[in-house]
C-alpha positions as CSV (number, residue, x, y, z in Angstrom):
1,M,-60.9,11.0,99.2
2,N,-61.8,7.7,97.6
3,A,-63.0,4.8,99.8
4,P,-59.8,2.6,99.6
5,L,-57.6,5.5,100.4
6,K,-59.8,6.5,103.3
7,T,-59.5,2.9,104.6
8,I,-55.7,3.1,104.3
9,K,-55.6,6.3,106.2
10,Q,-57.8,4.9,108.9
11,A,-55.5,1.8,109.1
12,E,-52.4,4.0,109.6
13,A,-54.2,5.9,112.3
14,L,-55.1,2.7,114.1
15,I,-51.4,1.6,114.0
16,E,-50.3,4.9,115.5
17,N,-52.9,4.6,118.2
18,A,-51.9,1.1,119.1
19,V,-48.2,2.1,119.3
20,W,-49.0,4.8,121.9
21,Q,-51.5,2.7,123.8
22,A,-48.9,0.0,124.2
23,L,-46.4,2.6,125.5
24,E,-48.9,3.7,128.1
25,N,-50.2,0.3,129.3
26,E,-47.6,-2.2,128.0
27,D,-50.4,-4.5,126.9
28,H,-48.6,-6.0,123.9
29,G,-51.2,-8.7,123.4
30,A,-53.8,-6.0,122.7
31,E,-51.2,-4.1,120.6
32,L,-50.7,-7.2,118.4
33,E,-54.4,-7.7,118.0
34,S,-54.7,-4.2,116.7
35,Y,-52.0,-4.6,114.1
36,E,-53.4,-7.9,112.9
37,E,-56.9,-6.3,112.5
38,V,-55.2,-3.6,110.4
39,Q,-53.5,-6.2,108.3
40,R,-56.9,-7.8,107.7
41,M,-58.4,-4.4,106.7
42,L,-55.6,-3.8,104.2
43,Q,-55.9,-7.3,102.8
44,T,-59.5,-6.6,101.7
45,L,-58.4,-3.9,99.3
46,A,-57.9,-4.8,95.7
47,D,-57.8,-3.3,92.2
48,L,-56.2,-0.1,93.4
49,S,-54.9,2.7,91.2
50,A,-51.1,3.0,91.1
51,D,-51.0,5.9,93.6
52,V,-53.3,4.2,96.1
53,Q,-51.4,0.9,95.7
54,R,-48.2,2.7,96.8
55,E,-50.0,4.1,99.9
56,H,-51.3,0.6,100.6
57,D,-47.8,-0.9,100.3
58,R,-46.4,1.8,102.6
59,V,-48.9,1.2,105.3
60,M,-48.9,-2.6,105.0
61,A,-45.1,-2.5,105.3
62,Y,-45.4,-0.4,108.5
63,C,-48.1,-2.8,109.8
64,L,-46.0,-6.0,109.2
65,M,-43.0,-4.3,110.9
66,R,-45.1,-3.5,113.9
67,I,-46.6,-7.0,114.0
68,N,-43.1,-8.4,114.3
69,D,-42.1,-5.9,117.0
70,A,-45.2,-6.7,119.1
71,R,-44.6,-10.5,118.8
72,T,-41.0,-10.1,119.9
73,R,-42.2,-8.1,122.9
74,L,-44.4,-11.1,123.7
75,D,-41.3,-13.3,123.6
76,E,-42.1,-14.8,120.2
77,K,-39.3,-15.3,117.7
78,S,-38.6,-12.5,115.2
79,D,-39.9,-13.5,111.8
80,E,-37.3,-12.8,109.1
81,E,-39.8,-13.6,106.3
82,L,-42.3,-11.1,107.6
83,L,-39.6,-8.4,107.8
84,K,-38.4,-9.2,104.3
85,E,-42.0,-8.7,103.1
86,S,-42.2,-5.4,105.0
87,L,-39.0,-4.2,103.3
88,R,-40.1,-5.4,99.9
89,L,-43.4,-3.5,100.2
90,A,-41.7,-0.4,101.6
91,E,-39.3,-0.4,98.6
92,R,-42.2,-0.9,96.2
93,S,-44.0,2.0,97.7
94,G,-41.1,4.3,97.0
95,D,-41.4,5.9,100.5
96,E,-37.9,6.6,101.9
97,V,-39.1,6.9,105.5
98,Q,-40.9,3.5,105.5
99,T,-38.0,1.9,103.6
100,A,-35.7,3.2,106.4
101,R,-38.0,1.9,109.1
102,S,-38.2,-1.5,107.6
103,T,-34.4,-1.6,106.9
104,L,-33.8,-0.7,110.6
105,S,-36.1,-3.5,111.7
106,M,-34.3,-6.0,109.5
107,G,-31.0,-4.7,110.9
108,I,-32.2,-5.3,114.4
109,H,-33.4,-8.8,113.5
110,L,-30.0,-9.6,112.0
111,L,-28.2,-8.2,115.0
112,N,-30.2,-10.3,117.4
113,S,-29.6,-13.4,115.1
114,G,-25.9,-12.9,115.5
115,Q,-25.4,-11.7,111.9
116,L,-23.4,-8.6,112.8
117,P,-21.9,-7.6,109.4
118,E,-25.2,-7.9,107.7
119,A,-26.9,-5.9,110.5
120,E,-24.3,-3.1,110.2
121,D,-24.9,-3.1,106.4
122,H,-28.6,-2.4,107.0
123,L,-27.9,0.3,109.6
124,G,-25.6,2.0,107.1
125,R,-28.3,1.9,104.5
126,V,-30.6,3.9,106.8
127,F,-28.1,6.7,106.9
128,D,-27.8,6.6,103.1
129,L,-31.6,6.8,102.8
130,A,-31.7,9.8,105.2
131,E,-29.3,11.9,103.2
132,G,-30.9,15.2,102.3
133,M,-33.9,14.6,104.6
134,E,-32.7,16.5,107.6
135,D,-36.0,18.4,107.6
136,S,-38.1,15.3,107.9
137,R,-39.1,14.6,111.5
138,D,-40.1,11.0,110.6
139,M,-36.8,10.3,109.0
140,Q,-34.8,11.9,111.8
141,Q,-36.7,9.7,114.2
142,V,-35.5,6.6,112.3
143,V,-31.9,8.0,112.2
144,G,-32.0,8.6,116.0
145,W,-33.2,5.0,116.7
146,T,-30.5,3.7,114.3
147,L,-27.9,5.6,116.3
148,I,-29.3,4.0,119.4
149,V,-28.8,0.5,117.9
150,R,-25.3,1.4,116.8
151,A,-24.4,2.8,120.2
152,N,-25.6,-0.5,121.8
153,I,-23.4,-2.5,119.4
154,L,-20.4,-0.4,120.3
155,L,-21.2,-0.8,124.0
156,G,-21.3,-4.6,123.5
157,K,-17.9,-4.4,121.9
158,S,-16.6,-2.4,125.0
159,L,-15.8,0.5,122.7
160,Y,-17.0,2.9,125.3
161,G,-15.6,6.2,123.8
162,Q,-17.3,5.5,120.5
163,A,-20.5,4.3,122.2
164,K,-20.6,7.5,124.2
165,R,-20.3,9.7,121.1
166,V,-22.9,7.8,119.2
167,A,-25.4,7.8,122.1
168,E,-24.8,11.6,122.4
169,D,-25.5,11.9,118.7
170,A,-28.7,10.0,119.2
171,I,-29.7,12.3,122.0
172,S,-29.0,15.3,119.9
173,T,-31.0,14.0,116.9
174,L,-34.0,12.8,118.9
175,G,-33.9,15.9,121.2
176,A,-34.2,18.2,118.1
177,I,-37.6,16.5,117.3
178,D,-38.7,16.0,121.0
179,N,-38.9,12.2,120.5
180,Y,-39.2,11.4,124.2
181,A,-39.5,7.6,123.7
182,G,-36.2,7.5,121.9
183,L,-34.5,9.9,124.4
184,R,-35.5,7.5,127.2
185,V,-33.6,4.6,125.5
186,A,-30.7,6.7,124.5
187,Y,-30.1,8.0,128.0
188,R,-30.3,4.5,129.4
189,I,-27.6,3.4,127.0
190,L,-25.5,6.4,127.9
191,A,-25.9,5.5,131.6
192,S,-24.6,2.0,130.8
193,V,-21.6,3.5,129.1
194,Y,-20.8,5.7,132.1
195,R,-21.3,2.8,134.4
196,S,-18.9,0.7,132.4
197,L,-16.4,3.6,132.6
198,G,-16.9,3.7,136.4
199,T,-18.4,7.2,136.5
200,E,-21.5,6.5,138.7
201,K,-22.5,10.1,139.1
202,E,-22.9,10.6,135.4
203,A,-24.7,7.3,135.1
204,G,-27.2,8.3,137.8
205,E,-27.9,11.6,136.1
206,C,-28.5,9.8,132.8
207,M,-30.9,7.4,134.5
208,R,-32.7,10.3,136.0
209,M,-33.1,11.8,132.5
210,A,-34.3,8.5,131.2
211,E,-37.0,8.3,133.8
212,E,-38.0,11.9,133.0
213,Y,-38.3,11.2,129.3
214,E,-40.2,7.9,130.0
215,N,-42.9,10.0,131.9
216,L,-43.0,12.6,129.1
217,A,-43.3,9.9,126.4
218,K,-46.4,8.4,128.2
219,T,-48.1,11.8,128.5
220,H,-47.1,13.5,125.2
221,H,-47.0,10.6,122.7
222,S,-43.6,11.6,121.3
């Protein structure tokens, strides 16, 4: 493995480690510092071969997406230009999974900015990118989280029946790959749906499942 590619692989490993450290300790300041250090690492690389440049673009896209996510967790404003750059690099890399991740992040930004039609366009694109990739755990994780966002939109519109079905689809998708962090969120949304429907027993059971998956996520890094 050549030196630039080794640096890129190390950078990606540092991102993944920061993600799980933040899940365990909720120190998003330290998380952000880790991502910004990775960004600086990647910015030092130049004159790369075409294949290595694509890997660089893929991991930089992932890094920029995570920087924005960490900043919003620290109550900073979501940066649309940063997300546009993440999506541009992801598309240039040709990697469908990272393109789907960056597309989802932009969709969430648009949703939180009140641009619902544009947000739903981005969510729909994730499903298009995922076609034929049912065997990819990484892509199915993006699909599961996209279903979570869609369920939340439907819940906000008081479309409880649709929200319930989509949340259950998210649980099925994420359960198939043991993505405990996603299952935690999906069960919380399903609990909110049941609560809105006045079925407190089912809501309580969903919250119990959410707590169980939260504990599993912290110990199993899934």
